[in-house]
N, C-alpha and C positions, 0 to 999 in steps of 0.2 A: 525614557518616557516618566510620565509620572504615574502614579499610584492608582489615578481615576480611569486606568487605561481597561479599556472593555473587552473579553474572550466572549466570541460567540461561540456554540459549539451547536451545530450542526446535526441533528439525527440522534439528538441527546434520548430521545424516547427509546432509543435500541436497546433492547436486550439482550445486544452481543456485544458491541463494543462500548457499551457506554458507561459500565461500573470502570473499564479499566482507565479510561480518560479521568474517570472524577478520582482512580485512586491516585495516578499522576498528579492530580493539581492539589488535590489535599495534604500529599506527602510531601509537594517539593519545598514549603520552606521559602520561597522567593515571592512567591506571587499575593500575599497579606494587601490590603487595599485593596485589590482589583475586585473589577466586577465580573461574574460570570453571569451569561446568560443563555438559557436552555432553551432549545428550540427544537420542536418534533411536531409531528402532523397526529399524532394520538392522542387528546387532549387526556385521556383517562392514565395512561402511562408516562407521558409527559410528568404530570403531577405527582406520580409516583418517583420519577428518578429526581426529582426538584425538591421533593419531602429527603430521597436519601443523601442527596447534597447538603441539604443544611447541617441533615444530621451529623455527616464526615466533618462538615467545618465545622458544629460545635465539639466533638470528639479530637480533632486532631490540633483546633484552637489557630486555623488556618485564616482568619481575619475578613473572607472575601465577601463581597456584599453577592447573595444568590436573588435571581431574579428567570422569570418561564414564561413562553410566549409560544401560541402559534404564529404570531404574525413575524414575518420575515424580517419587513423592511422595517421595523421598530427596532428589531434589535441590531439590524445594520449599523443605525443612525449613531456616528462616533466608533465605531469599535476600531480595535486596534488590533486585533485577530481572529479568523474566522476559522474553525476546524470544521472539516467535513468530514462526515462520517455514515453521507447518507445512502439508502440503495432504494431502485424501484422494484417493489414485489419479488425481491432477492431469491427466495427459495423458490418461487415457482416458477419465475421466469429461467435462473439457473437450470430449472433439471429439462427443460428444453432445448438449453442452449449446449447442452452435453447430450440430451435423446433422439433430438432430431437427426445430430449431422450422424450417431452410431447405426443409426434406422439406414438412410440412405450408404454404410460401407465405409465411413470418416471412421478412422482409429486414436484415440486422443485419449490426456489426461483428464483435465478437470474444467476445461470449456469454458475457462474464467478470462484468463489476460494472455492468453493464444488460442491460435486453430478458428474455427468460424464462431467459440462459444465467443472469446475476447472482439471477434467484428462486432458482435449483435451487442454486449456488454459496450460498446464503446457506442453503439447506435443509438441506445434507448438514453444511455447515462450523460453524454457531453451536452446534449440540448437543455438539462437539468442544470450542469454546473455552470453551463453559459447563465441562463437564467440568473445566477446565484451572482458572478463575478459583472453581469451588466448594472445590478441596483449595487453591488459593491464600490463600484466607478462612482454611481453617482451620491452613494449615500457615506462613503470611507474608503476613499480613492488610495488611502495609502497603506491601509491594514493590509497584513501577509494571510495569504489564504494556506493553509495548511490543511492538505489533501491526505486522508486514510482509505480512502475508496478506491475499490479496483472499475477499472483500470487503470491502474496510477499510470504507468510509463505514456498509456494514450492523453489521459487525463492533463499531465504536466506539457507532454507536446504539443498539443491543443492550445493551451492557455499560453505557452512560447511562443506561439508561433501567433496567434489570433487577439491575446488580452493584453493592455497594458498591469495588469495587478499582477503583482509580485507571487509567485506560488511556490511553495518547496510541499514533496510529495513524502513521505515518512512510512517506513515499514521496516517488520524486524527480523527481514530475510536474512539480513547478515550475521543476528547473532546464532541463527539457525544453523548456519554455515563454520560459527565459529563453535558451535556445540557439535558439530558432527565430526570435526577435525580430534576436535578434544575426546572426543568418544574411544576415537578409533587410537590414540595415541594414549591412551588410558592415565591424559592429564585431566586435575581437577579445570575445570571452565573459565575460574577464575584466570589463570596462569597462563592462559593463552590468547596470544595477542593478536589480531588480524589487520590489516589494510587490504579493500576492494575496492574495484570500479568495474562499469559493465554497464548493463540496463537492471530494472526492478525484474527479482528473481533470475537473474544470471548473472551476476557478478560474478569475476574474476577473483580469488584471494591469492592477490599478486604479493603479500607476505603475509610469513605464519610463524610468530615471533615466541618467545619466552617473555611474560611481561615484566618479569626482574632481569633478567641479565641479559636480555636483544637477542640472545643467541635462534640462529635459523632453525625451525622446526622441520622444514617442509622435508631436510634427509630422515629425518625420525617418520616422519607422516608416510613417505614411500616406504620403509623399511617396516611396518606396522601394518600395513593396507596388504601388504601379501597374504597373509595369511589370519586377516582379520574377518569374522562373520561373513561370508560370501552373499547370506542374504539384505544384507545392510546398505544401501543405497548402490544397488549392483549399477545401475545406468550413470549416476554421477562419478564412481571408479572407473568402468570402462572410459568415458571421456579423459577423467583425471590420468592414466595409465597412455591415452593416447598423445593426449596435448600439454601432458605435464604439470597443469593449475589445476585445483580444486575451485570448482565451481555453485554457488551456492543457489536455491535455497534447499532444497529435496528433487528427487525426482520425478514427484509429480508435478511440480510448480516450473521449474525449467524444461521439462521434460515439452510442455503445452506448446513449445515454440521449435519442435523439431518434426523431422519425418518419422523419428523412430522414438520418440518418447510415449510410446504405449508401449515397447519394450521394458521401461519403470513401472508401470502402473495402467491402467487402465479401467479402473474401480469407479474414478469418476469421487466427487465431492462425496462425503457421508452427512447426509441430509437427515438420517434418523438419529445420528450420535450428537448434529445441530442445535435440532429439536429438541431432545431430550433433555441441550445444555439450558437451553432456553427457560424451557418449564421448569427444570430445578433453580436455574435463578431466579424467575418471576415467583417460586415459593417462598426461595430463601429469603426474598424480598421482602414480600408480605410478611411473615414471620419478624424480621427486623426493626418494619416498620410499627408491626405492633407491640413493640418491645422486647423481643427477642435480643441475646447478646450477638454484637456485629463480629462475623468472621473474622479473626486475625488478620486474613492477609488482607481485607478491604482497605485497611488502616496501611498499606506499603504499596511501592511505584510497582506496578505492573511489570517495567519493563518498556512502555515504548518511550517513545524521546518527544512529543510534543510538549509536554511542559520545561522540558529542560533548553528545548530550544527557545519557548519564549522567554523562559526566565535569562534565558543567553541576553538575547536583547533587550529587554525591560531593563538590566543592569549592569549593562556592556561589558560582558564576560569574556568575552575573545574564547570563547566555550566551544568546543571541537568534539561533532557528535560522529558518529564513526557511519553514517550515512544517512545521504537525504536525493531525493530524485530529483532533478533540476532541466531544466533547458541547457541543452550540451554549450552550444557558443565556442566550442574549442577547447573544453574543459578538459574530453580526451578525446588527443586529436585526431586519432585512426579511425574514430567512428564521424557521421557526418555531424554538423554545425545545427540541423535543424534534428536533433534527437532526442529523447530523454533518456538522461543517463544516471545510474545512480551511486555517489563517489562520497566520499566525506567533506563535511561542509563545516563551517568555522560561524558563528552567530555572534553578533555586537550590536549596538545601537546603531550601525549601517543598512544591519539586517543580515542578509544571507549570504555567505561567502564560498563558493566551491573550492574544494583544493584539489587539483590536478595532481593523479600520480602518475602523469605521464602517457605515452601511448603506451595499449595494450601489445602484448606480445601477437603479432601477426598472424597467426594462423587462429587467436582468439577474436584477435576484430573481424576478420571474416566471417568467421561462425554466427558474430553478434552483426553484422552489416544486414545478412539476409534479413533477420527480425525487425531490423528498424526500418525497413522497404516495407515491411508487413504494414508495420505500426503508424508510417507515414500515412499508405494509402486508405486505410480502415478510418483516420482523423479527416481527411480531407470527405471520403465516403458520407462522414457521421456530419460534419460542418459544413456541407451541401446538401444533403440528405438525399444522396445521390445512387439510388439503386445500380446506377450504372458502374462505379467507381466501386461499389462494394464488389459486385462482381468479380473486377479488377485484381480485388484485394485477396480476393478467397483464393483466386488464380495463382498468384503467387507464393503466396504461402505454404512452404515442404509439408502441413500436416495433411492438405488435400489432396487426396491422390486419385481421385476424378472429375473431370469437368463438368459431365453431364449430373452425376452428384453434387455439385458443386450450384448448378442451378437450382436444380430442387430444394435444394435447403435452404437457399436466399429466398426462392417465392416462400416455403412454407414459413419461416423464420420472420421473415419482413410481414406479411400481414401479423402474426403475431403479436411483432412491436410496434407495427404502424401508429397507434394513437401517441406513441413517446418519439419518434423520430420524423424531425423537422430541420430547419434550417439555422446553423446558431449565427452566422453573421449577415 
């Protein structure tokens, strides 16, 4: 692609993810001459993020053209990449996704990607995502849709099944898994190399090796894990001992998919810390825009991989990314073809190429297949705005322990989300 390529960033006014994306774009060194179009619904915060982008552009000498708009269609016209980091009334609705099922006796972890909360995230998010991709079909049909928004697996599954737009989901869960095993083995993070495959927030680390020598580190992990601090990742370690493989990316995240996931944690998301972090960032941003020095980390990569993916495509790098969420179609042969899987991917001028690591160990595949079935029904419920299918999705979900509770929470949360639920296709 020529350097007149446009990157559209949806959700640029986000006070949580916006900075990470800007850090990666302006520290990349590969995106000179591109246009970055920031799109947000809040003109005030959007203007601040655009001002920050221009400041980072100057400080790094990145040479991008910076635009801002609240008009999504104008932004899409001619785009080469669309990065999605949007959420609908995120914290208010997420609190209900977690609290309402608890009221009816459902024990769960985060209420975001699995269980009843994952269902309602899907029901309200997919209609908005399909608005995006329908407009992309009209205005930039060859653009790559890069998704950071949850529920990742369900969004990529729905797009793979119902949209011609190319889509890639990105998540840092693989790095969290790498960090956890490095910690147990007391090795530097950079010394540990991992290969993982599975579904988002539930990848199996098929290989754990010494990056320099290629030595298999699984024997060391098994030895060190035996007497490591028992308060660290107890649920992950229980499955590690039962199945023989380390699963990403934390007790809370993959615990969302398991009937007994609450044994790892049932505290839910730390909304208070989230809101403090947003307030602190907003305050720091105001000071920076008023002339205060930039925090040093704002000029360094965040660790997310969107800029690396874009650079690999633009410059035909044949670059391997550690992990991406893609429509399966045989990449993981013992998961259904119409599933969203998370595997390594390679990027070049032809796009995104999933890397197959072969079949998962059979017991691991059986563990993941249960959740794939839940995700498939949740997507159908959202795409068709069907309360009947939504109930079916709840009734096959291992997190749901009562049929009567399923009906009650469905009625309550359906009413809360009614204004967002609509057919997508």
